[in-house]
VEXBA-110392 format. One record per atom (N, C-alpha, C): residue in one letter; atom name; x, y, z. Coordinates in steps of 0.2 Angstrom, whole numbers, plus 5000, padded with zeros to 4 digits. Layout:
<pts>
+------+------+------+------+------+
| code | site |   c1 |   c2 |   c3 |
+------+------+------+------+------+
|    A |   CA |    X |    Y |    Z |
...
+------+------+------+------+------+
</pts>
This chain:
<pts>
+------+------+------+------+------+
| code | site |   c1 |   c2 |   c3 |
+------+------+------+------+------+
|    M |    N | 4855 | 5280 | 5224 |
|    M |   CA | 4854 | 5274 | 5230 |
|    M |    C | 4862 | 5275 | 5231 |
|    S |    N | 4868 | 5277 | 5229 |
|    S |   CA | 4874 | 5276 | 5231 |
|    S |    C | 4875 | 5283 | 5239 |
|    D |    N | 4870 | 5288 | 5235 |
|    D |   CA | 4870 | 5292 | 5241 |
|    D |    C | 4869 | 5292 | 5248 |
|    H |    N | 4866 | 5286 | 5249 |
|    H |   CA | 4862 | 5283 | 5255 |
|    H |    C | 4868 | 5279 | 5259 |
|    M |    N | 4874 | 5276 | 5255 |
|    M |   CA | 4877 | 5271 | 5258 |
|    M |    C | 4882 | 5270 | 5263 |
|    V |    N | 4884 | 5269 | 5267 |
|    V |   CA | 4890 | 5270 | 5272 |
|    V |    C | 4896 | 5270 | 5270 |
|    Y |    N | 4901 | 5272 | 5271 |
|    Y |   CA | 4909 | 5272 | 5267 |
|    Y |    C | 4914 | 5275 | 5273 |
|    E |    N | 4920 | 5272 | 5273 |
|    E |   CA | 4922 | 5274 | 5278 |
|    E |    C | 4928 | 5278 | 5273 |
|    Y |    N | 4933 | 5282 | 5276 |
|    Y |   CA | 4934 | 5288 | 5276 |
|    Y |    C | 4942 | 5287 | 5280 |
|    E |    N | 4947 | 5292 | 5274 |
|    E |   CA | 4951 | 5294 | 5280 |
|    E |    C | 4952 | 5301 | 5279 |
|    A |    N | 4953 | 5305 | 5284 |
|    A |   CA | 4955 | 5311 | 5286 |
|    A |    C | 4959 | 5314 | 5294 |
|    M |    N | 4963 | 5320 | 5288 |
|    M |   CA | 4970 | 5322 | 5292 |
|    M |    C | 4966 | 5329 | 5292 |
|    F |    N | 4966 | 5329 | 5298 |
|    F |   CA | 4965 | 5338 | 5303 |
|    F |    C | 4970 | 5341 | 5304 |
|    V |    N | 4972 | 5347 | 5302 |
|    V |   CA | 4977 | 5352 | 5305 |
|    V |    C | 4975 | 5357 | 5309 |
|    F |    N | 4980 | 5357 | 5316 |
|    F |   CA | 4976 | 5362 | 5321 |
|    F |    C | 4983 | 5368 | 5320 |
|    P |    N | 4981 | 5372 | 5322 |
|    P |   CA | 4987 | 5378 | 5325 |
|    P |    C | 4992 | 5376 | 5330 |
|    Q |    N | 4995 | 5380 | 5331 |
|    Q |   CA | 5003 | 5376 | 5335 |
|    Q |    C | 4998 | 5379 | 5341 |
|    A |    N | 4996 | 5385 | 5343 |
|    A |   CA | 4991 | 5387 | 5348 |
|    A |    C | 4988 | 5382 | 5353 |
|    Q |    N | 4985 | 5376 | 5348 |
|    Q |   CA | 4979 | 5372 | 5350 |
|    Q |    C | 4983 | 5364 | 5352 |
|    T |    N | 4990 | 5364 | 5351 |
|    T |   CA | 4992 | 5360 | 5354 |
|    T |    C | 4995 | 5358 | 5361 |
|    S |    N | 4994 | 5363 | 5365 |
|    S |   CA | 4994 | 5363 | 5371 |
|    S |    C | 4987 | 5360 | 5374 |
|    D |    N | 4980 | 5363 | 5370 |
|    D |   CA | 4974 | 5358 | 5374 |
|    D |    C | 4972 | 5352 | 5367 |
|    L |    N | 4976 | 5345 | 5367 |
|    L |   CA | 4977 | 5340 | 5364 |
|    L |    C | 4968 | 5336 | 5364 |
|    T |    N | 4965 | 5337 | 5372 |
|    T |   CA | 4960 | 5335 | 5373 |
|    T |    C | 4955 | 5340 | 5370 |
|    G |    N | 4953 | 5345 | 5368 |
|    G |   CA | 4949 | 5350 | 5365 |
|    G |    C | 4949 | 5348 | 5358 |
|    A |    N | 4957 | 5347 | 5354 |
|    A |   CA | 4957 | 5345 | 5347 |
|    A |    C | 4953 | 5339 | 5348 |
|    V |    N | 4952 | 5334 | 5348 |
|    V |   CA | 4951 | 5329 | 5349 |
|    V |    C | 4943 | 5328 | 5350 |
|    S |    N | 4942 | 5331 | 5354 |
|    S |   CA | 4935 | 5334 | 5357 |
|    S |    C | 4929 | 5337 | 5351 |
|    H |    N | 4936 | 5339 | 5348 |
|    H |   CA | 4932 | 5345 | 5344 |
|    H |    C | 4931 | 5341 | 5337 |
|    I |    N | 4934 | 5336 | 5334 |
|    I |   CA | 4936 | 5331 | 5330 |
|    I |    C | 4931 | 5328 | 5331 |
|    E |    N | 4928 | 5324 | 5336 |
|    E |   CA | 4923 | 5319 | 5338 |
|    E |    C | 4913 | 5324 | 5337 |
|    D |    N | 4916 | 5329 | 5339 |
|    D |   CA | 4910 | 5330 | 5337 |
|    D |    C | 4907 | 5332 | 5331 |
|    I |    N | 4912 | 5333 | 5328 |
|    I |   CA | 4910 | 5336 | 5320 |
|    I |    C | 4909 | 5328 | 5316 |
|    I |    N | 4911 | 5322 | 5320 |
|    I |   CA | 4910 | 5317 | 5316 |
|    I |    C | 4905 | 5315 | 5321 |
|    R |    N | 4903 | 5318 | 5323 |
|    R |   CA | 4896 | 5314 | 5327 |
|    R |    C | 4890 | 5319 | 5326 |
|    R |    N | 4891 | 5323 | 5325 |
|    R |   CA | 4885 | 5330 | 5321 |
|    R |    C | 4882 | 5326 | 5314 |
|    A |    N | 4888 | 5322 | 5312 |
|    A |   CA | 4886 | 5320 | 5305 |
|    A |    C | 4883 | 5314 | 5305 |
|    D |    N | 4882 | 5312 | 5309 |
|    D |   CA | 4880 | 5304 | 5311 |
|    D |    C | 4886 | 5299 | 5311 |
|    G |    N | 4891 | 5301 | 5310 |
|    G |   CA | 4896 | 5297 | 5311 |
|    G |    C | 4899 | 5291 | 5313 |
|    E |    N | 4905 | 5287 | 5314 |
|    E |   CA | 4905 | 5283 | 5318 |
|    E |    C | 4914 | 5283 | 5318 |
|    I |    N | 4917 | 5285 | 5322 |
|    I |   CA | 4925 | 5285 | 5321 |
|    I |    C | 4929 | 5279 | 5324 |
|    I |    N | 4931 | 5275 | 5318 |
|    I |   CA | 4935 | 5270 | 5319 |
|    I |    C | 4941 | 5269 | 5321 |
|    A |    N | 4946 | 5276 | 5321 |
|    A |   CA | 4954 | 5276 | 5321 |
|    A |    C | 4955 | 5284 | 5323 |
|    L |    N | 4956 | 5286 | 5328 |
|    L |   CA | 4961 | 5294 | 5329 |
|    L |    C | 4967 | 5291 | 5333 |
|    S |    N | 4971 | 5296 | 5329 |
|    S |   CA | 4977 | 5295 | 5334 |
|    S |    C | 4983 | 5304 | 5330 |
|    K |    N | 4986 | 5305 | 5334 |
|    K |   CA | 4990 | 5308 | 5334 |
|    K |    C | 4996 | 5307 | 5329 |
|    W |    N | 4996 | 5312 | 5324 |
|    W |   CA | 5003 | 5311 | 5318 |
|    W |    C | 5008 | 5313 | 5318 |
|    G |    N | 5008 | 5318 | 5321 |
|    G |   CA | 5013 | 5324 | 5327 |
|    G |    C | 5010 | 5331 | 5325 |
|    E |    N | 5017 | 5334 | 5330 |
|    E |   CA | 5017 | 5340 | 5327 |
|    E |    C | 5022 | 5342 | 5324 |
|    R |    N | 5021 | 5346 | 5321 |
|    R |   CA | 5027 | 5345 | 5316 |
|    R |    C | 5030 | 5354 | 5310 |
|    N |    N | 5035 | 5356 | 5312 |
|    N |   CA | 5036 | 5363 | 5305 |
|    N |    C | 5029 | 5361 | 5298 |
|    L |    N | 5028 | 5367 | 5298 |
|    L |   CA | 5026 | 5367 | 5292 |
|    L |    C | 5030 | 5371 | 5285 |
|    A |    N | 5031 | 5367 | 5279 |
|    A |   CA | 5034 | 5371 | 5274 |
|    A |    C | 5033 | 5377 | 5271 |
|    T |    N | 5025 | 5380 | 5275 |
|    T |   CA | 5022 | 5387 | 5272 |
|    T |    C | 5018 | 5388 | 5279 |
|    P |    N | 5020 | 5394 | 5283 |
|    P |   CA | 5015 | 5396 | 5289 |
|    P |    C | 5010 | 5398 | 5285 |
|    I |    N | 5006 | 5394 | 5289 |
|    I |   CA | 4996 | 5396 | 5289 |
|    I |    C | 4994 | 5399 | 5295 |
|    D |    N | 4992 | 5405 | 5292 |
|    D |   CA | 4988 | 5412 | 5298 |
|    D |    C | 4993 | 5412 | 5303 |
|    K |    N | 4999 | 5412 | 5299 |
|    K |   CA | 5006 | 5414 | 5305 |
|    K |    C | 5009 | 5410 | 5309 |
|    N |    N | 5006 | 5403 | 5310 |
|    N |   CA | 5009 | 5398 | 5312 |
|    N |    C | 5012 | 5394 | 5310 |
|    K |    N | 5019 | 5392 | 5312 |
|    K |   CA | 5024 | 5387 | 5307 |
|    K |    C | 5024 | 5382 | 5310 |
|    R |    N | 5021 | 5380 | 5315 |
|    R |   CA | 5020 | 5373 | 5317 |
|    R |    C | 5013 | 5372 | 5317 |
|    A |    N | 5010 | 5365 | 5317 |
|    A |   CA | 5005 | 5363 | 5318 |
|    A |    C | 5004 | 5355 | 5321 |
|    L |    N | 5000 | 5353 | 5325 |
|    L |   CA | 4997 | 5348 | 5326 |
|    L |    C | 4993 | 5343 | 5321 |
|    F |    N | 4994 | 5337 | 5322 |
|    F |   CA | 4991 | 5335 | 5313 |
|    F |    C | 4988 | 5331 | 5319 |
|    L |    N | 4981 | 5328 | 5315 |
|    L |   CA | 4977 | 5320 | 5319 |
|    L |    C | 4974 | 5319 | 5312 |
|    L |    N | 4976 | 5312 | 5312 |
|    L |   CA | 4973 | 5308 | 5310 |
|    L |    C | 4966 | 5304 | 5311 |
|    V |    N | 4963 | 5304 | 5307 |
|    V |   CA | 4955 | 5300 | 5308 |
|    V |    C | 4953 | 5296 | 5303 |
|    Y |    N | 4951 | 5287 | 5306 |
|    Y |   CA | 4948 | 5286 | 5301 |
|    Y |    C | 4940 | 5282 | 5305 |
|    F |    N | 4935 | 5285 | 5298 |
|    F |   CA | 4927 | 5284 | 5302 |
|    F |    C | 4923 | 5283 | 5295 |
|    R |    N | 4917 | 5281 | 5299 |
|    R |   CA | 4914 | 5279 | 5293 |
|    R |    C | 4907 | 5284 | 5295 |
|    A |    N | 4905 | 5284 | 5289 |
|    A |   CA | 4897 | 5292 | 5289 |
|    A |    C | 4894 | 5288 | 5282 |
|    R |    N | 4889 | 5290 | 5278 |
|    R |   CA | 4883 | 5290 | 5274 |
|    R |    C | 4888 | 5295 | 5268 |
|    G |    N | 4889 | 5294 | 5262 |
|    G |   CA | 4890 | 5299 | 5259 |
|    G |    C | 4889 | 5307 | 5258 |
|    T |    N | 4879 | 5303 | 5263 |
|    T |   CA | 4878 | 5311 | 5259 |
|    T |    C | 4880 | 5315 | 5267 |
|    R |    N | 4879 | 5313 | 5271 |
|    R |   CA | 4884 | 5316 | 5277 |
|    R |    C | 4891 | 5320 | 5275 |
|    L |    N | 4892 | 5318 | 5270 |
|    L |   CA | 4903 | 5321 | 5269 |
|    L |    C | 4901 | 5329 | 5270 |
|    A |    N | 4897 | 5333 | 5266 |
|    A |   CA | 4898 | 5338 | 5264 |
|    A |    C | 4897 | 5343 | 5272 |
|    N |    N | 4891 | 5339 | 5277 |
|    N |   CA | 4891 | 5343 | 5282 |
|    N |    C | 4896 | 5342 | 5286 |
|    I |    N | 4900 | 5337 | 5286 |
|    I |   CA | 4907 | 5337 | 5290 |
|    I |    C | 4913 | 5343 | 5288 |
|    E |    N | 4913 | 5344 | 5281 |
|    E |   CA | 4915 | 5349 | 5277 |
|    E |    C | 4916 | 5354 | 5279 |
|    R |    N | 4909 | 5357 | 5278 |
|    R |   CA | 4905 | 5363 | 5280 |
|    R |    C | 4909 | 5365 | 5288 |
|    D |    N | 4908 | 5359 | 5292 |
|    D |   CA | 4907 | 5359 | 5299 |
|    D |    C | 4916 | 5363 | 5302 |
|    C |    N | 4919 | 5359 | 5294 |
|    C |   CA | 4929 | 5360 | 5296 |
|    C |    C | 4930 | 5365 | 5294 |
|    N |    N | 4926 | 5367 | 5288 |
|    N |   CA | 4927 | 5377 | 5285 |
|    N |    C | 4926 | 5382 | 5290 |
|    L |    N | 4920 | 5379 | 5293 |
|    L |   CA | 4916 | 5385 | 5297 |
|    L |    C | 4919 | 5387 | 5305 |
|    S |    N | 4925 | 5379 | 5306 |
|    S |   CA | 4927 | 5379 | 5311 |
|    S |    C | 4936 | 5383 | 5314 |
|    E |    N | 4934 | 5387 | 5318 |
|    E |   CA | 4940 | 5392 | 5322 |
|    E |    C | 4946 | 5387 | 5321 |
|    L |    N | 4944 | 5381 | 5324 |
|    L |   CA | 4949 | 5379 | 5326 |
|    L |    C | 4954 | 5375 | 5320 |
|    V |    N | 4952 | 5371 | 5317 |
|    V |   CA | 4955 | 5367 | 5312 |
|    V |    C | 4957 | 5372 | 5307 |
|    S |    N | 4964 | 5372 | 5304 |
|    S |   CA | 4967 | 5377 | 5298 |
|    S |    C | 4966 | 5373 | 5292 |
|    R |    N | 4966 | 5367 | 5293 |
|    R |   CA | 4965 | 5365 | 5286 |
|    R |    C | 4964 | 5357 | 5289 |
|    F |    N | 4963 | 5354 | 5282 |
|    F |   CA | 4960 | 5345 | 5282 |
|    F |    C | 4959 | 5344 | 5274 |
|    L |    N | 4961 | 5337 | 5277 |
|    L |   CA | 4960 | 5333 | 5269 |
|    L |    C | 4954 | 5325 | 5272 |
|    I |    N | 4950 | 5323 | 5266 |
|    I |   CA | 4945 | 5318 | 5269 |
|    I |    C | 4946 | 5315 | 5259 |
|    I |    N | 4946 | 5310 | 5260 |
|    I |   CA | 4946 | 5303 | 5256 |
|    I |    C | 4943 | 5298 | 5258 |
|    R |    N | 4941 | 5294 | 5253 |
|    R |   CA | 4938 | 5288 | 5255 |
|    R |    C | 4941 | 5282 | 5256 |
|    A |    N | 4943 | 5280 | 5260 |
|    A |   CA | 4947 | 5273 | 5262 |
|    A |    C | 4945 | 5267 | 5261 |
|    D |    N | 4943 | 5265 | 5254 |
|    D |   CA | 4946 | 5259 | 5251 |
|    D |    C | 4951 | 5253 | 5249 |
|    H |    N | 4957 | 5257 | 5253 |
|    H |   CA | 4963 | 5253 | 5251 |
|    H |    C | 4965 | 5250 | 5257 |
|    L |    N | 4960 | 5252 | 5264 |
|    L |   CA | 4962 | 5247 | 5270 |
|    L |    C | 4957 | 5244 | 5271 |
|    T |    N | 4958 | 5240 | 5274 |
|    T |   CA | 4950 | 5235 | 5279 |
|    T |    C | 4949 | 5241 | 5285 |
|    V |    N | 4943 | 5238 | 5287 |
|    V |   CA | 4943 | 5242 | 5294 |
|    V |    C | 4948 | 5238 | 5298 |
|    E |    N | 4949 | 5233 | 5299 |
|    E |   CA | 4955 | 5229 | 5304 |
|    E |    C | 4961 | 5233 | 5303 |
|    E |    N | 4963 | 5235 | 5297 |
|    E |   CA | 4968 | 5240 | 5298 |
|    E |    C | 4967 | 5246 | 5303 |
|    M |    N | 4963 | 5250 | 5298 |
|    M |   CA | 4960 | 5255 | 5301 |
|    M |    C | 4961 | 5256 | 5309 |
|    A |    N | 4957 | 5250 | 5310 |
|    A |   CA | 4957 | 5250 | 5319 |
|    A |    C | 4963 | 5249 | 5324 |
|    A |    N | 4969 | 5247 | 5319 |
|    A |   CA | 4974 | 5244 | 5323 |
|    A |    C | 4977 | 5250 | 5323 |
|    T |    N | 4977 | 5257 | 5321 |
|    T |   CA | 4979 | 5264 | 5323 |
|    T |    C | 4977 | 5267 | 5324 |
|    D |    N | 4972 | 5265 | 5329 |
|    D |   CA | 4969 | 5268 | 5336 |
|    D |    C | 4972 | 5271 | 5341 |
|    G |    N | 4974 | 5278 | 5341 |
|    G |   CA | 4978 | 5280 | 5347 |
|    G |    C | 4975 | 5284 | 5352 |
|    R |    N | 4969 | 5281 | 5352 |
|    R |   CA | 4966 | 5288 | 5358 |
|    R |    C | 4967 | 5286 | 5363 |
|    Q |    N | 4969 | 5281 | 5369 |
|    Q |   CA | 4974 | 5280 | 5374 |
|    Q |    C | 4978 | 5283 | 5375 |
|    T |    N | 4982 | 5283 | 5369 |
|    T |   CA | 4989 | 5288 | 5370 |
|    T |    C | 4987 | 5294 | 5369 |
|    L |    N | 4985 | 5296 | 5366 |
|    L |   CA | 4979 | 5303 | 5367 |
|    L |    C | 4980 | 5306 | 5372 |
|    A |    N | 4974 | 5301 | 5376 |
|    A |   CA | 4972 | 5303 | 5382 |
|    A |    C | 4977 | 5303 | 5388 |
|    T |    N | 4983 | 5297 | 5389 |
|    T |   CA | 4987 | 5297 | 5391 |
|    T |    C | 4994 | 5306 | 5389 |
|    E |    N | 4993 | 5305 | 5384 |
|    E |   CA | 4997 | 5313 | 5382 |
|    E |    C | 4992 | 5319 | 5385 |
|    A |    N | 4987 | 5320 | 5385 |
|    A |   CA | 4984 | 5325 | 5386 |
|    A |    C | 4985 | 5326 | 5394 |
|    K |    N | 4982 | 5320 | 5396 |
|    K |   CA | 4984 | 5322 | 5404 |
|    K |    C | 4992 | 5321 | 5406 |
|    L |    N | 4996 | 5320 | 5403 |
|    L |   CA | 5003 | 5322 | 5404 |
|    L |    C | 5003 | 5329 | 5404 |
|    R |    N | 5002 | 5333 | 5396 |
|    R |   CA | 5002 | 5339 | 5396 |
|    R |    C | 4996 | 5344 | 5400 |
|    S |    N | 4994 | 5343 | 5403 |
|    S |   CA | 4989 | 5345 | 5411 |
|    S |    C | 4992 | 5347 | 5416 |
|    D |    N | 4996 | 5339 | 5417 |
|    D |   CA | 5000 | 5339 | 5424 |
|    D |    C | 5005 | 5345 | 5424 |
|    G |    N | 5009 | 5347 | 5417 |
|    G |   CA | 5013 | 5350 | 5416 |
|    G |    C | 5020 | 5346 | 5414 |
|    R |    N | 5018 | 5341 | 5412 |
|    R |   CA | 5023 | 5336 | 5411 |
|    R |    C | 5023 | 5335 | 5404 |
|    S |    N | 5028 | 5333 | 5397 |
|    S |   CA | 5028 | 5332 | 5392 |
|    S |    C | 5027 | 5326 | 5391 |
|    A |    N | 5021 | 5323 | 5388 |
|    A |   CA | 5024 | 5316 | 5384 |
|    A |    C | 5029 | 5315 | 5380 |
|    E |    N | 5033 | 5318 | 5376 |
|    E |   CA | 5036 | 5317 | 5371 |
|    E |    C | 5045 | 5318 | 5373 |
|    P |    N | 5048 | 5314 | 5373 |
|    P |   CA | 5054 | 5314 | 5374 |
|    P |    C | 5059 | 5319 | 5374 |
|    R |    N | 5063 | 5322 | 5378 |
|    R |   CA | 5067 | 5327 | 5379 |
|    R |    C | 5072 | 5325 | 5374 |
|    E |    N | 5076 | 5330 | 5367 |
|    E |   CA | 5080 | 5329 | 5363 |
|    E |    C | 5086 | 5327 | 5367 |
|    E |    N | 5085 | 5333 | 5372 |
|    E |   CA | 5095 | 5331 | 5376 |
|    E |    C | 5096 | 5325 | 5379 |
|    A |    N | 5089 | 5320 | 5379 |
|    A |   CA | 5090 | 5313 | 5382 |
|    A |    C | 5093 | 5308 | 5376 |
|    A |    N | 5093 | 5310 | 5371 |
|    A |   CA | 5094 | 5306 | 5365 |
|    A |    C | 5102 | 5305 | 5367 |
|    Q |    N | 5105 | 5300 | 5366 |
|    Q |   CA | 5113 | 5298 | 5364 |
|    Q |    C | 5115 | 5296 | 5358 |
|    P |    N | 5119 | 5302 | 5356 |
|    P |   CA | 5121 | 5299 | 5350 |
|    P |    C | 5123 | 5291 | 5348 |
|    V |    N | 5124 | 5291 | 5341 |
|    V |   CA | 5125 | 5284 | 5339 |
|    V |    C | 5133 | 5281 | 5344 |
|    G |    N | 5134 | 5276 | 5345 |
|    G |   CA | 5138 | 5275 | 5348 |
|    G |    C | 5139 | 5277 | 5355 |
|    A |    N | 5138 | 5281 | 5358 |
|    A |   CA | 5139 | 5283 | 5365 |
|    A |    C | 5138 | 5278 | 5370 |
|    A |    N | 5135 | 5276 | 5369 |
|    A |   CA | 5133 | 5269 | 5374 |
|    A |    C | 5136 | 5261 | 5374 |
|    A |    N | 5141 | 5261 | 5370 |
|    A |   CA | 5148 | 5258 | 5368 |
|    A |    C | 5153 | 5260 | 5370 |
|    G |    N | 5152 | 5268 | 5372 |
|    G |   CA | 5160 | 5269 | 5376 |
|    G |    C | 5163 | 5275 | 5372 |
|    G |    N | 5157 | 5276 | 5365 |
|    G |   CA | 5161 | 5282 | 5361 |
|    G |    C | 5161 | 5281 | 5354 |
|    D |    N | 5163 | 5284 | 5352 |
|    D |   CA | 5163 | 5284 | 5346 |
|    D |    C | 5168 | 5277 | 5341 |
|    A |    N | 5166 | 5277 | 5335 |
|    A |   CA | 5172 | 5272 | 5330 |
|    A |    C | 5179 | 5271 | 5329 |
|    A |    N | 5179 | 5278 | 5331 |
|    A |   CA | 5186 | 5280 | 5330 |
|    A |    C | 5190 | 5279 | 5337 |
|    S |    N | 5187 | 5281 | 5342 |
|    S |   CA | 5191 | 5280 | 5349 |
|    S |    C | 5191 | 5272 | 5349 |
|    Q |    N | 5190 | 5268 | 5347 |
|    Q |   CA | 5188 | 5261 | 5347 |
|    Q |    C | 5194 | 5258 | 5343 |
|    E |    N | 5196 | 5260 | 5340 |
|    E |   CA | 5202 | 5259 | 5336 |
|    E |    C | 5208 | 5256 | 5339 |
+------+------+------+------+------+
</pts>
């Protein structure tokens, strides 16, 4: 009986660095995998583009997507199989999300932000702030603490 029950899951999907330029493709790929298993996405957000501790398939950076979804327990094997067979997904981890309420999961939904970022990337602009635009601490106040003494 527990095999036919619907559970909420938390999943982290890792995409290679080359996929970071096609953010829309990565998101739609995850949506397709979940949809094929008759699952329902509660929230999907970009966790970041980060350096990897050890390279995966010669990639030193990767795109991480965090997904909360609802699916039958019997369909989880289909999702795992699709991820293993996918040429886009480098790594993934799926766990039951019993530690969160559905409201807490939904609060993390970043699909609108992802769509905006994907549009900006397709227009040739970066949605991430440039590092050189960041001011050092104290710069806005007219210099460092030593010059104010």
